[in-house]
A tleap script that builds the chain and sets N, CA, C and O, in Angstrom:
source leaprc.protein.ff14SB
mol = sequence {
  NMET LYS ALA LEU CYS LEU ALA ALA PHE LEU
  LEU ALA VAL PRO THR VAL PHE ALA ASP ASP
  LYS ALA LYS SER LEU ASP GLY ASN TRP VAL
  VAL ALA CYS MET GLU LYS ASP GLY ALA PRO
  VAL ALA ASP ALA LYS ASP SER VAL ILE THR
  ALA LYS GLY ASN THR PHE SER CYS SER LYS
  THR GLY MET THR TRP LYS ILE GLU PHE ALA
  GLU LYS GLY VAL VAL ASN VAL GLN ALA THR
  GLU GLY GLU GLY LYS ALA PRO VAL ALA LYS
  THR GLY VAL ALA VAL GLN GLY ASN ASP PHE
  ILE ALA LEU CYS LEU HIE ASP ALA SER ALA
  ASP ALA ALA THR ALA GLY ALA PRO LYS ASN
  LYS CYS THR ILE LEU LEU LYS ARG GLU ALA
  ALA ALA CLYS
}
set mol.1.N position { 79.964 -29.332 -11.782 }
set mol.1.CA position { 80.873 -28.300 -12.229 }
set mol.1.C position { 80.626 -27.957 -13.698 }
set mol.1.O position { 80.593 -26.784 -14.071 }
set mol.2.N position { 80.450 -29.002 -14.537 }
set mol.2.CA position { 80.180 -28.746 -15.944 }
set mol.2.C position { 78.920 -27.910 -16.106 }
set mol.2.O position { 78.875 -26.980 -16.911 }
set mol.3.N position { 77.895 -28.257 -15.328 }
set mol.3.CA position { 76.632 -27.515 -15.425 }
set mol.3.C position { 76.834 -26.061 -15.035 }
set mol.3.O position { 76.262 -25.170 -15.662 }
set mol.4.N position { 77.640 -25.807 -14.010 }
set mol.4.CA position { 77.911 -24.448 -13.574 }
set mol.4.C position { 78.637 -23.672 -14.667 }
set mol.4.O position { 78.296 -22.522 -14.943 }
set mol.5.N position { 79.627 -24.290 -15.287 }
set mol.5.CA position { 80.376 -23.634 -16.366 }
set mol.5.C position { 79.461 -23.342 -17.549 }
set mol.5.O position { 79.516 -22.257 -18.129 }
set mol.6.N position { 78.616 -24.316 -17.906 }
set mol.6.CA position { 77.706 -24.113 -19.027 }
set mol.6.C position { 76.695 -23.019 -18.711 }
set mol.6.O position { 76.373 -22.203 -19.574 }
set mol.7.N position { 76.191 -22.995 -17.473 }
set mol.7.CA position { 75.234 -21.956 -17.083 }
set mol.7.C position { 75.881 -20.579 -17.181 }
set mol.7.O position { 75.247 -19.636 -17.655 }
set mol.8.N position { 77.126 -20.446 -16.743 }
set mol.8.CA position { 77.839 -19.172 -16.844 }
set mol.8.C position { 78.017 -18.779 -18.305 }
set mol.8.O position { 77.869 -17.611 -18.666 }
set mol.9.N position { 78.333 -19.760 -19.138 }
set mol.9.CA position { 78.491 -19.520 -20.567 }
set mol.9.C position { 77.171 -19.048 -21.177 }
set mol.9.O position { 77.148 -18.104 -21.968 }
set mol.10.N position { 76.070 -19.712 -20.804 }
set mol.10.CA position { 74.766 -19.350 -21.344 }
set mol.10.C position { 74.399 -17.918 -20.988 }
set mol.10.O position { 73.785 -17.217 -21.792 }
set mol.11.N position { 74.766 -17.480 -19.798 }
set mol.11.CA position { 74.462 -16.119 -19.380 }
set mol.11.C position { 75.365 -15.098 -20.060 }
set mol.11.O position { 74.962 -13.953 -20.266 }
set mol.12.N position { 76.573 -15.498 -20.405 }
set mol.12.CA position { 77.544 -14.562 -20.962 }
set mol.12.C position { 77.379 -14.349 -22.467 }
set mol.12.O position { 77.711 -13.278 -22.974 }
set mol.13.N position { 76.883 -15.334 -23.177 }
set mol.13.CA position { 76.785 -15.255 -24.633 }
set mol.13.C position { 75.420 -14.700 -25.022 }
set mol.13.O position { 74.400 -15.269 -24.633 }
set mol.14.N position { 75.374 -13.605 -25.780 }
set mol.14.CA position { 74.104 -12.961 -26.087 }
set mol.14.C position { 73.360 -13.533 -27.286 }
set mol.14.O position { 72.330 -12.981 -27.675 }
set mol.15.N position { 73.842 -14.616 -27.887 }
set mol.15.CA position { 73.174 -15.182 -29.050 }
set mol.15.C position { 71.785 -15.668 -28.675 }
set mol.15.O position { 71.618 -16.373 -27.679 }
set mol.16.N position { 70.789 -15.295 -29.466 }
set mol.16.CA position { 69.419 -15.729 -29.215 }
set mol.16.C position { 68.838 -16.319 -30.481 }
set mol.16.O position { 69.336 -16.087 -31.582 }
set mol.17.N position { 67.774 -17.087 -30.305 }
set mol.17.CA position { 67.128 -17.705 -31.432 }
set mol.17.C position { 66.077 -16.786 -32.030 }
set mol.17.O position { 65.384 -16.077 -31.300 }
set mol.18.N position { 65.955 -16.791 -33.315 }
set mol.18.CA position { 64.868 -16.144 -34.021 }
set mol.18.C position { 64.305 -17.186 -34.971 }
set mol.18.O position { 64.896 -18.254 -35.128 }
set mol.19.N position { 63.186 -16.903 -35.603 }
set mol.19.CA position { 62.569 -17.892 -36.480 }
set mol.19.C position { 63.520 -18.360 -37.574 }
set mol.19.O position { 63.557 -19.550 -37.887 }
set mol.20.N position { 64.290 -17.444 -38.161 }
set mol.20.CA position { 65.213 -17.845 -39.218 }
set mol.20.C position { 66.342 -18.709 -38.667 }
set mol.20.O position { 66.827 -19.601 -39.364 }
set mol.21.N position { 66.770 -18.462 -37.428 }
set mol.21.CA position { 67.804 -19.294 -36.811 }
set mol.21.C position { 67.261 -20.694 -36.539 }
set mol.21.O position { 67.968 -21.683 -36.735 }
set mol.22.N position { 66.011 -20.784 -36.091 }
set mol.22.CA position { 65.413 -22.083 -35.801 }
set mol.22.C position { 65.426 -22.947 -37.055 }
set mol.22.O position { 65.683 -24.148 -36.977 }
set mol.23.N position { 65.153 -22.351 -38.202 }
set mol.23.CA position { 65.152 -23.100 -39.460 }
set mol.23.C position { 66.557 -23.584 -39.805 }
set mol.23.O position { 66.719 -24.630 -40.434 }
set mol.24.N position { 67.577 -22.821 -39.394 }
set mol.24.CA position { 68.950 -23.208 -39.721 }
set mol.24.C position { 69.437 -24.388 -38.883 }
set mol.24.O position { 70.546 -24.876 -39.099 }
set mol.25.N position { 68.631 -24.851 -37.937 }
set mol.25.CA position { 69.023 -25.973 -37.084 }
set mol.25.C position { 68.820 -27.315 -37.757 }
set mol.25.O position { 69.340 -28.324 -37.281 }
set mol.26.N position { 68.068 -27.353 -38.867 }
set mol.26.CA position { 67.789 -28.621 -39.537 }
set mol.26.C position { 69.082 -29.367 -39.840 }
set mol.26.O position { 70.069 -28.781 -40.285 }
set mol.27.N position { 69.054 -30.669 -39.591 }
set mol.27.CA position { 70.215 -31.514 -39.847 }
set mol.27.C position { 70.514 -32.393 -38.654 }
set mol.27.O position { 69.709 -32.512 -37.730 }
set mol.28.N position { 71.683 -33.006 -38.689 }
set mol.28.CA position { 72.093 -33.907 -37.610 }
set mol.28.C position { 73.048 -33.212 -36.653 }
set mol.28.O position { 73.931 -32.457 -37.058 }
set mol.29.N position { 72.842 -33.492 -35.365 }
set mol.29.CA position { 73.658 -32.954 -34.281 }
set mol.29.C position { 74.131 -34.119 -33.428 }
set mol.29.O position { 73.431 -35.124 -33.304 }
set mol.30.N position { 75.308 -33.993 -32.845 }
set mol.30.CA position { 75.886 -35.034 -31.997 }
set mol.30.C position { 75.952 -34.507 -30.566 }
set mol.30.O position { 76.345 -33.363 -30.336 }
set mol.31.N position { 75.567 -35.348 -29.608 }
set mol.31.CA position { 75.626 -34.959 -28.196 }
set mol.31.C position { 77.092 -34.959 -27.763 }
set mol.31.O position { 77.743 -36.004 -27.733 }
set mol.32.N position { 77.601 -33.772 -27.428 }
set mol.32.CA position { 78.975 -33.652 -26.927 }
set mol.32.C position { 79.014 -34.025 -25.446 }
set mol.32.O position { 79.922 -34.725 -24.999 }
set mol.33.N position { 78.021 -33.552 -24.688 }
set mol.33.CA position { 77.890 -33.937 -23.287 }
set mol.33.C position { 76.473 -33.641 -22.827 }
set mol.33.O position { 75.776 -32.795 -23.387 }
set mol.34.N position { 76.065 -34.370 -21.783 }
set mol.34.CA position { 74.730 -34.198 -21.235 }
set mol.34.C position { 74.760 -34.524 -19.755 }
set mol.34.O position { 75.434 -35.459 -19.323 }
set mol.35.N position { 74.016 -33.736 -18.979 }
set mol.35.CA position { 73.872 -33.989 -17.545 }
set mol.35.C position { 72.401 -33.912 -17.184 }
set mol.35.O position { 71.666 -33.088 -17.727 }
set mol.36.N position { 71.973 -34.766 -16.270 }
set mol.36.CA position { 70.635 -34.690 -15.691 }
set mol.36.C position { 70.804 -34.564 -14.193 }
set mol.36.O position { 71.449 -35.400 -13.559 }
set mol.37.N position { 70.224 -33.519 -13.625 }
set mol.37.CA position { 70.326 -33.242 -12.190 }
set mol.37.C position { 71.775 -33.269 -11.707 }
set mol.37.O position { 72.060 -33.743 -10.607 }
set mol.38.N position { 72.692 -32.757 -12.539 }
set mol.38.CA position { 74.093 -32.645 -12.153 }
set mol.38.C position { 74.937 -33.881 -12.377 }
set mol.38.O position { 76.151 -33.843 -12.174 }
set mol.39.N position { 74.317 -34.986 -12.797 }
set mol.39.CA position { 75.067 -36.227 -13.033 }
set mol.39.C position { 75.232 -36.453 -14.540 }
set mol.39.O position { 74.272 -36.303 -15.296 }
set mol.40.N position { 76.434 -36.809 -14.973 }
set mol.40.CA position { 76.652 -37.058 -16.399 }
set mol.40.C position { 75.777 -38.209 -16.901 }
set mol.40.O position { 75.529 -39.176 -16.179 }
set mol.41.N position { 75.320 -38.091 -18.136 }
set mol.41.CA position { 74.566 -39.159 -18.790 }
set mol.41.C position { 75.502 -39.724 -19.864 }
set mol.41.O position { 75.484 -39.299 -21.019 }
set mol.42.N position { 76.312 -40.688 -19.448 }
set mol.42.CA position { 77.354 -41.232 -20.327 }
set mol.42.C position { 76.774 -41.881 -21.575 }
set mol.42.O position { 77.383 -41.812 -22.642 }
set mol.43.N position { 75.599 -42.516 -21.461 }
set mol.43.CA position { 74.982 -43.190 -22.612 }
set mol.43.C position { 74.620 -42.216 -23.720 }
set mol.43.O position { 74.532 -42.611 -24.883 }
set mol.44.N position { 74.409 -40.952 -23.382 }
set mol.44.CA position { 73.973 -39.965 -24.369 }
set mol.44.C position { 75.124 -39.496 -25.257 }
set mol.44.O position { 74.904 -39.118 -26.408 }
set mol.45.N position { 76.348 -39.519 -24.731 }
set mol.45.CA position { 77.496 -38.998 -25.487 }
set mol.45.C position { 77.588 -39.677 -26.846 }
set mol.45.O position { 77.479 -40.897 -26.966 }
set mol.46.N position { 77.791 -38.852 -27.860 }
set mol.46.CA position { 77.941 -39.267 -29.262 }
set mol.46.C position { 76.646 -39.754 -29.907 }
set mol.46.O position { 76.678 -40.245 -31.035 }
set mol.47.N position { 75.505 -39.633 -29.222 }
set mol.47.CA position { 74.222 -39.953 -29.847 }
set mol.47.C position { 73.935 -38.910 -30.919 }
set mol.47.O position { 74.299 -37.744 -30.773 }
set mol.48.N position { 73.287 -39.331 -31.987 }
set mol.48.CA position { 72.932 -38.413 -33.063 }
set mol.48.C position { 71.494 -37.958 -32.867 }
set mol.48.O position { 70.589 -38.773 -32.686 }
set mol.49.N position { 71.297 -36.645 -32.906 }
set mol.49.CA position { 69.981 -36.033 -32.776 }
set mol.49.C position { 69.665 -35.390 -34.120 }
set mol.49.O position { 70.479 -34.638 -34.656 }
set mol.50.N position { 68.497 -35.680 -34.662 }
set mol.50.CA position { 68.075 -35.103 -35.933 }
set mol.50.C position { 67.105 -33.964 -35.672 }
set mol.50.O position { 66.116 -34.134 -34.960 }
set mol.51.N position { 67.391 -32.796 -36.249 }
set mol.51.CA position { 66.525 -31.624 -36.108 }
set mol.51.C position { 65.822 -31.364 -37.433 }
set mol.51.O position { 66.446 -31.331 -38.493 }
set mol.52.N position { 64.517 -31.181 -37.347 }
set mol.52.CA position { 63.718 -30.801 -38.522 }
set mol.52.C position { 62.667 -29.833 -38.021 }
set mol.52.O position { 61.800 -30.198 -37.227 }
set mol.53.N position { 62.748 -28.584 -38.493 }
set mol.53.CA position { 61.844 -27.561 -37.983 }
set mol.53.C position { 62.148 -27.329 -36.512 }
set mol.53.O position { 63.283 -27.025 -36.143 }
set mol.54.N position { 61.138 -27.473 -35.686 }
set mol.54.CA position { 61.355 -27.272 -34.254 }
set mol.54.C position { 61.355 -28.589 -33.483 }
set mol.54.O position { 61.201 -28.587 -32.261 }
set mol.55.N position { 61.526 -29.718 -34.183 }
set mol.55.CA position { 61.509 -31.022 -33.531 }
set mol.55.C position { 62.888 -31.661 -33.576 }
set mol.55.O position { 63.490 -31.807 -34.640 }
set mol.56.N position { 63.374 -32.038 -32.396 }
set mol.56.CA position { 64.644 -32.744 -32.263 }
set mol.56.C position { 64.326 -34.166 -31.841 }
set mol.56.O position { 63.559 -34.363 -30.898 }
set mol.57.N position { 64.892 -35.168 -32.512 }
set mol.57.CA position { 64.608 -36.548 -32.131 }
set mol.57.C position { 65.880 -37.383 -32.176 }
set mol.57.O position { 66.800 -37.128 -32.952 }
set mol.58.N position { 65.891 -38.400 -31.303 }
set mol.58.CA position { 67.032 -39.312 -31.212 }
set mol.58.C position { 66.502 -40.732 -31.327 }
set mol.58.O position { 65.780 -41.193 -30.444 }
set mol.59.N position { 66.847 -41.430 -32.394 }
set mol.59.CA position { 66.351 -42.792 -32.590 }
set mol.59.C position { 66.937 -43.754 -31.559 }
set mol.59.O position { 66.294 -44.746 -31.215 }
set mol.60.N position { 68.152 -43.482 -31.055 }
set mol.60.CA position { 68.805 -44.358 -30.073 }
set mol.60.C position { 68.018 -44.407 -28.759 }
set mol.60.O position { 67.873 -45.472 -28.160 }
set mol.61.N position { 67.515 -43.256 -28.318 }
set mol.61.CA position { 66.839 -43.188 -27.023 }
set mol.61.C position { 65.319 -43.093 -27.135 }
set mol.61.O position { 64.615 -43.276 -26.142 }
set mol.62.N position { 64.805 -42.808 -28.341 }
set mol.62.CA position { 63.370 -42.614 -28.509 }
set mol.62.C position { 62.904 -41.259 -28.015 }
set mol.62.O position { 61.699 -41.018 -27.934 }
set mol.63.N position { 63.827 -40.368 -27.684 }
set mol.63.CA position { 63.512 -39.052 -27.174 }
set mol.63.C position { 63.106 -38.119 -28.310 }
set mol.63.O position { 63.703 -38.132 -29.386 }
set mol.64.N position { 62.077 -37.308 -28.051 }
set mol.64.CA position { 61.659 -36.272 -28.987 }
set mol.64.C position { 61.414 -34.994 -28.202 }
set mol.64.O position { 60.738 -35.011 -27.173 }
set mol.65.N position { 61.961 -33.889 -28.687 }
set mol.65.CA position { 61.734 -32.587 -28.080 }
set mol.65.C position { 61.133 -31.676 -29.129 }
set mol.65.O position { 61.732 -31.466 -30.184 }
set mol.66.N position { 59.957 -31.133 -28.856 }
set mol.66.CA position { 59.359 -30.100 -29.708 }
set mol.66.C position { 59.654 -28.774 -29.029 }
set mol.66.O position { 59.159 -28.500 -27.936 }
set mol.67.N position { 60.467 -27.952 -29.689 }
set mol.67.CA position { 60.985 -26.741 -29.068 }
set mol.67.C position { 60.311 -25.498 -29.647 }
set mol.67.O position { 60.207 -25.336 -30.863 }
set mol.68.N position { 59.861 -24.632 -28.752 }
set mol.68.CA position { 59.330 -23.320 -29.125 }
set mol.68.C position { 60.365 -22.294 -28.689 }
set mol.68.O position { 60.681 -22.174 -27.505 }
set mol.69.N position { 60.887 -21.560 -29.659 }
set mol.69.CA position { 61.914 -20.557 -29.370 }
set mol.69.C position { 61.236 -19.226 -29.073 }
set mol.69.O position { 60.514 -18.693 -29.915 }
set mol.70.N position { 61.463 -18.695 -27.892 }
set mol.70.CA position { 60.893 -17.414 -27.486 }
set mol.70.C position { 61.987 -16.349 -27.553 }
set mol.70.O position { 63.054 -16.586 -28.120 }
set mol.71.N position { 61.726 -15.193 -26.980 }
set mol.71.CA position { 62.698 -14.100 -27.007 }
set mol.71.C position { 63.853 -14.325 -26.036 }
set mol.71.O position { 63.719 -15.023 -25.031 }
set mol.72.N position { 64.979 -13.720 -26.362 }
set mol.72.CA position { 66.157 -13.682 -25.497 }
set mol.72.C position { 66.659 -15.055 -25.089 }
set mol.72.O position { 67.114 -15.237 -23.960 }
set mol.73.N position { 66.583 -16.030 -25.998 }
set mol.73.CA position { 67.137 -17.342 -25.733 }
set mol.73.C position { 66.278 -18.271 -24.906 }
set mol.73.O position { 66.694 -19.392 -24.613 }
set mol.74.N position { 65.079 -17.830 -24.519 }
set mol.74.CA position { 64.188 -18.683 -23.731 }
set mol.74.C position { 63.559 -19.724 -24.644 }
set mol.74.O position { 63.153 -19.418 -25.765 }
set mol.75.N position { 63.480 -20.959 -24.153 }
set mol.75.CA position { 62.838 -22.025 -24.915 }
set mol.75.C position { 61.793 -22.718 -24.049 }
set mol.75.O position { 61.946 -22.848 -22.835 }
set mol.76.N position { 60.736 -23.155 -24.704 }
set mol.76.CA position { 59.724 -23.999 -24.070 }
set mol.76.C position { 59.710 -25.302 -24.849 }
set mol.76.O position { 59.702 -25.297 -26.080 }
set mol.77.N position { 59.707 -26.412 -24.136 }
set mol.77.CA position { 59.880 -27.724 -24.767 }
set mol.77.C position { 58.787 -28.674 -24.312 }
set mol.77.O position { 58.420 -28.700 -23.137 }
set mol.78.N position { 58.269 -29.456 -25.254 }
set mol.78.CA position { 57.440 -30.607 -24.936 }
set mol.78.C position { 58.346 -31.813 -25.158 }
set mol.78.O position { 58.619 -32.190 -26.298 }
set mol.79.N position { 58.808 -32.412 -24.074 }
set mol.79.CA position { 59.772 -33.508 -24.142 }
set mol.79.C position { 59.075 -34.842 -23.955 }
set mol.79.O position { 58.333 -35.038 -22.993 }
set mol.80.N position { 59.318 -35.754 -24.879 }
set mol.80.CA position { 58.834 -37.123 -24.761 }
set mol.80.C position { 60.071 -38.000 -24.663 }
set mol.80.O position { 60.854 -38.085 -25.609 }
set mol.81.N position { 60.248 -38.648 -23.525 }
set mol.81.CA position { 61.465 -39.417 -23.257 }
set mol.81.C position { 61.248 -40.896 -23.527 }
set mol.81.O position { 61.474 -41.725 -22.645 }
set mol.82.N position { 60.818 -41.234 -24.721 }
set mol.82.CA position { 60.604 -42.627 -25.093 }
set mol.82.C position { 59.213 -42.828 -25.673 }
set mol.82.O position { 58.270 -42.117 -25.328 }
set mol.83.N position { 59.107 -43.788 -26.541 }
set mol.83.CA position { 57.847 -44.058 -27.224 }
set mol.83.C position { 56.757 -44.478 -26.242 }
set mol.83.O position { 56.986 -45.290 -25.346 }
set mol.84.N position { 55.567 -43.909 -26.431 }
set mol.84.CA position { 54.439 -44.259 -25.587 }
set mol.84.C position { 54.365 -43.486 -24.283 }
set mol.84.O position { 53.392 -43.627 -23.543 }
set mol.85.N position { 55.369 -42.673 -23.983 }
set mol.85.CA position { 55.361 -41.889 -22.746 }
set mol.85.C position { 54.720 -40.533 -23.001 }
set mol.85.O position { 54.809 -39.993 -24.104 }
set mol.86.N position { 54.071 -39.985 -21.973 }
set mol.86.CA position { 53.418 -38.684 -22.087 }
set mol.86.C position { 54.469 -37.575 -22.146 }
set mol.86.O position { 55.498 -37.666 -21.476 }
set mol.87.N position { 54.220 -36.525 -22.944 }
set mol.87.CA position { 55.169 -35.409 -22.996 }
set mol.87.C position { 55.211 -34.648 -21.674 }
set mol.87.O position { 54.214 -34.557 -20.958 }
set mol.88.N position { 56.382 -34.107 -21.372 }
set mol.88.CA position { 56.595 -33.316 -20.158 }
set mol.88.C position { 56.983 -31.906 -20.603 }
set mol.88.O position { 57.848 -31.742 -21.463 }
set mol.89.N position { 56.344 -30.888 -20.017 }
set mol.89.CA position { 56.679 -29.509 -20.342 }
set mol.89.C position { 57.965 -29.109 -19.634 }
set mol.89.O position { 58.111 -29.313 -18.429 }
set mol.90.N position { 58.896 -28.537 -20.395 }
set mol.90.CA position { 60.152 -28.048 -19.845 }
set mol.90.C position { 60.359 -26.622 -20.338 }
set mol.90.O position { 59.810 -26.221 -21.364 }
set mol.91.N position { 61.145 -25.874 -19.608 }
set mol.91.CA position { 61.493 -24.523 -20.012 }
set mol.91.C position { 62.963 -24.300 -19.689 }
set mol.91.O position { 63.545 -25.040 -18.896 }
set mol.92.N position { 63.559 -23.296 -20.295 }
set mol.92.CA position { 64.962 -23.022 -20.035 }
set mol.92.C position { 65.520 -22.011 -20.999 }
set mol.92.O position { 64.805 -21.142 -21.497 }
set mol.93.N position { 66.815 -22.132 -21.260 }
set mol.93.CA position { 67.497 -21.213 -22.165 }
set mol.93.C position { 68.286 -22.011 -23.190 }
set mol.93.O position { 68.671 -23.157 -22.956 }
set mol.94.N position { 68.519 -21.364 -24.348 }
set mol.94.CA position { 69.296 -21.977 -25.410 }
set mol.94.C position { 70.218 -20.937 -26.011 }
set mol.94.O position { 69.875 -19.759 -26.105 }
set mol.95.N position { 71.398 -21.392 -26.419 }
set mol.95.CA position { 72.365 -20.543 -27.102 }
set mol.95.C position { 72.848 -21.314 -28.316 }
set mol.95.O position { 73.145 -22.506 -28.229 }
set mol.96.N position { 72.925 -20.625 -29.453 }
set mol.96.CA position { 73.393 -21.267 -30.673 }
set mol.96.C position { 74.608 -20.540 -31.200 }
set mol.96.O position { 74.622 -19.313 -31.300 }
set mol.97.N position { 75.632 -21.314 -31.537 }
set mol.97.CA position { 76.799 -20.789 -32.239 }
set mol.97.C position { 76.740 -21.330 -33.659 }
set mol.97.O position { 75.710 -21.863 -34.073 }
set mol.98.N position { 77.809 -21.203 -34.398 }
set mol.98.CA position { 77.819 -21.703 -35.769 }
set mol.98.C position { 77.606 -23.212 -35.834 }
set mol.98.O position { 76.847 -23.707 -36.667 }
set mol.99.N position { 78.277 -23.929 -34.952 }
set mol.99.CA position { 78.219 -25.386 -35.008 }
set mol.99.C position { 77.892 -26.023 -33.669 }
set mol.99.O position { 78.241 -27.181 -33.442 }
set mol.100.N position { 77.228 -25.294 -32.772 }
set mol.100.CA position { 76.830 -25.886 -31.504 }
set mol.100.C position { 75.516 -25.295 -31.024 }
set mol.100.O position { 75.126 -24.197 -31.422 }
set mol.101.N position { 74.846 -26.039 -30.169 }
set mol.101.CA position { 73.654 -25.575 -29.469 }
set mol.101.C position { 73.821 -26.012 -28.018 }
set mol.101.O position { 74.128 -27.173 -27.746 }
set mol.102.N position { 73.621 -25.093 -27.097 }
set mol.102.CA position { 73.651 -25.412 -25.675 }
set mol.102.C position { 72.252 -25.173 -25.119 }
set mol.102.O position { 71.681 -24.097 -25.294 }
set mol.103.N position { 71.704 -26.188 -24.445 }
set mol.103.CA position { 70.380 -26.094 -23.839 }
set mol.103.C position { 70.478 -26.388 -22.358 }
set mol.103.O position { 71.165 -27.323 -21.949 }
set mol.104.N position { 69.803 -25.603 -21.563 }
set mol.104.CA position { 69.706 -25.838 -20.127 }
set mol.104.C position { 68.222 -25.791 -19.794 }
set mol.104.O position { 67.608 -24.726 -19.863 }
set mol.105.N position { 67.636 -26.930 -19.434 }
set mol.105.CA position { 66.187 -27.060 -19.267 }
set mol.105.C position { 65.831 -27.569 -17.878 }
set mol.105.O position { 66.661 -28.159 -17.185 }
set mol.106.N position { 64.581 -27.333 -17.482 }
set mol.106.CA position { 64.032 -27.912 -16.258 }
set mol.106.C position { 62.528 -28.022 -16.421 }
set mol.106.O position { 61.950 -27.402 -17.313 }
set mol.107.N position { 61.888 -28.814 -15.558 }
set mol.107.CA position { 60.440 -28.987 -15.625 }
set mol.107.C position { 59.750 -27.637 -15.495 }
set mol.107.O position { 60.161 -26.792 -14.700 }
set mol.108.N position { 58.699 -27.444 -16.280 }
set mol.108.CA position { 57.961 -26.181 -16.276 }
set mol.108.C position { 56.693 -26.251 -15.451 }
set mol.108.O position { 55.925 -25.289 -15.433 }
set mol.109.N position { 56.447 -27.361 -14.765 }
set mol.109.CA position { 55.202 -27.523 -14.016 }
set mol.109.C position { 55.122 -26.543 -12.857 }
set mol.109.O position { 56.143 -26.057 -12.371 }
set mol.110.N position { 53.901 -26.257 -12.419 }
set mol.110.CA position { 53.687 -25.346 -11.291 }
set mol.110.C position { 54.360 -25.884 -10.034 }
set mol.110.O position { 54.912 -25.111 -9.252 }
set mol.111.N position { 54.323 -27.199 -9.831 }
set mol.111.CA position { 54.958 -27.795 -8.656 }
set mol.111.C position { 56.454 -27.503 -8.644 }
set mol.111.O position { 57.022 -27.191 -7.597 }
set mol.112.N position { 57.092 -27.605 -9.817 }
set mol.112.CA position { 58.531 -27.368 -9.897 }
set mol.112.C position { 58.842 -25.909 -9.601 }
set mol.112.O position { 59.852 -25.607 -8.964 }
set mol.113.N position { 57.980 -24.998 -10.057 }
set mol.113.CA position { 58.230 -23.573 -9.865 }
set mol.113.C position { 58.054 -23.143 -8.412 }
set mol.113.O position { 58.748 -22.236 -7.952 }
set mol.114.N position { 57.146 -23.773 -7.689 }
set mol.114.CA position { 56.861 -23.346 -6.321 }
set mol.114.C position { 57.702 -24.073 -5.278 }
set mol.114.O position { 57.697 -23.683 -4.111 }
set mol.115.N position { 58.409 -25.100 -5.665 }
set mol.115.CA position { 59.161 -25.902 -4.699 }
set mol.115.C position { 60.585 -25.387 -4.476 }
set mol.115.O position { 61.376 -26.046 -3.801 }
set mol.116.N position { 60.915 -24.244 -5.021 }
set mol.116.CA position { 62.272 -23.720 -4.849 }
set mol.116.C position { 63.101 -23.991 -6.084 }
set mol.116.O position { 62.849 -23.417 -7.143 }
set mol.117.N position { 64.090 -24.863 -5.958 }
set mol.117.CA position { 64.969 -25.172 -7.082 }
set mol.117.C position { 64.205 -25.921 -8.163 }
set mol.117.O position { 63.355 -26.756 -7.854 }
set mol.118.N position { 64.502 -25.628 -9.446 }
set mol.118.CA position { 63.840 -26.345 -10.538 }
set mol.118.C position { 64.076 -27.848 -10.433 }
set mol.118.O position { 65.127 -28.288 -9.967 }
set mol.119.N position { 63.101 -28.623 -10.865 }
set mol.119.CA position { 63.189 -30.088 -10.832 }
set mol.119.C position { 63.597 -30.624 -12.200 }
set mol.119.O position { 63.344 -30.001 -13.231 }
set mol.120.N position { 64.229 -31.784 -12.185 }
set mol.120.CA position { 64.611 -32.481 -13.412 }
set mol.120.C position { 65.398 -31.574 -14.355 }
set mol.120.O position { 64.991 -31.346 -15.494 }
set mol.121.N position { 66.513 -31.069 -13.878 }
set mol.121.CA position { 67.360 -30.195 -14.687 }
set mol.121.C position { 68.133 -31.034 -15.708 }
set mol.121.O position { 68.596 -32.136 -15.413 }
set mol.122.N position { 68.255 -30.488 -16.896 }
set mol.122.CA position { 68.981 -31.162 -17.965 }
set mol.122.C position { 69.819 -30.129 -18.702 }
set mol.122.O position { 69.315 -29.089 -19.127 }
set mol.123.N position { 71.093 -30.426 -18.846 }
set mol.123.CA position { 71.995 -29.573 -19.599 }
set mol.123.C position { 72.577 -30.416 -20.721 }
set mol.123.O position { 73.096 -31.508 -20.487 }
set mol.124.N position { 72.486 -29.897 -21.947 }
set mol.124.CA position { 72.965 -30.667 -23.093 }
set mol.124.C position { 73.712 -29.752 -24.050 }
set mol.124.O position { 73.274 -28.636 -24.326 }
set mol.125.N position { 74.832 -30.228 -24.548 }
set mol.125.CA position { 75.619 -29.508 -25.540 }
set mol.125.C position { 75.643 -30.355 -26.803 }
set mol.125.O position { 76.107 -31.496 -26.795 }
set mol.126.N position { 75.135 -29.779 -27.890 }
set mol.126.CA position { 75.099 -30.470 -29.180 }
set mol.126.C position { 76.065 -29.802 -30.141 }
set mol.126.O position { 76.163 -28.575 -30.173 }
set mol.127.N position { 76.776 -30.596 -30.920 }
set mol.127.CA position { 77.618 -30.040 -31.968 }
set mol.127.C position { 77.132 -30.568 -33.316 }
set mol.127.O position { 76.719 -31.721 -33.438 }
set mol.128.N position { 77.191 -29.704 -34.317 }
set mol.128.CA position { 76.713 -30.103 -35.658 }
set mol.128.C position { 77.562 -31.262 -36.167 }
set mol.128.O position { 78.789 -31.251 -36.068 }
set mol.129.N position { 76.875 -32.258 -36.712 }
set mol.129.CA position { 77.575 -33.412 -37.253 }
set mol.129.C position { 78.404 -32.974 -38.458 }
set mol.129.O position { 77.918 -32.252 -39.329 }
set mol.130.N position { 79.644 -33.414 -38.497 }
set mol.130.CA position { 80.529 -33.052 -39.601 }
set mol.130.C position { 79.999 -33.643 -40.904 }
set mol.130.O position { 79.528 -34.780 -40.937 }
set mol.131.N position { 80.080 -32.868 -41.961 }
set mol.131.CA position { 79.626 -33.341 -43.270 }
set mol.131.C position { 80.607 -34.389 -43.790 }
set mol.131.O position { 81.817 -34.279 -43.594 }
set mol.132.N position { 80.067 -35.397 -44.450 }
set mol.132.CA position { 80.922 -36.446 -45.034 }
set mol.132.C position { 81.734 -35.845 -46.160 }
set mol.132.O position { 81.238 -35.045 -46.954 }
set mol.133.N position { 83.003 -36.249 -46.215 }
set mol.133.CA position { 83.894 -35.710 -47.269 }
set mol.133.C position { 83.978 -36.656 -48.435 }
set mol.133.O position { 84.675 -36.374 -49.410 }
savepdb mol mol.pdb
quit
């Protein structure tokens, strides 16, 4: 249900990434919620993700995403889900607000595209980490 609501939100909000927006992502982000293949990933909640340029990394999980921002909110990602693992190509959509980023990704392989429904779907909502007072 969360994934369905987020997907509807992603389609309704016209915010798209441009090169200057990608640069504004630098800093720390906190995982508000995450789902893989429709199931919540409870361990991910409240994890801190550091963004620098087009690279997002999480020291807790060893995950690194190198994101290429295309037109109209489309993103292409080289995802490495842990140290020593081979990167996996993913594609999807992204929406950015002032203090949040919503990503909906799936495997970009030819097998995933020809098999009907996308494989290895991931939906993640990040909120900008509050500045220390």
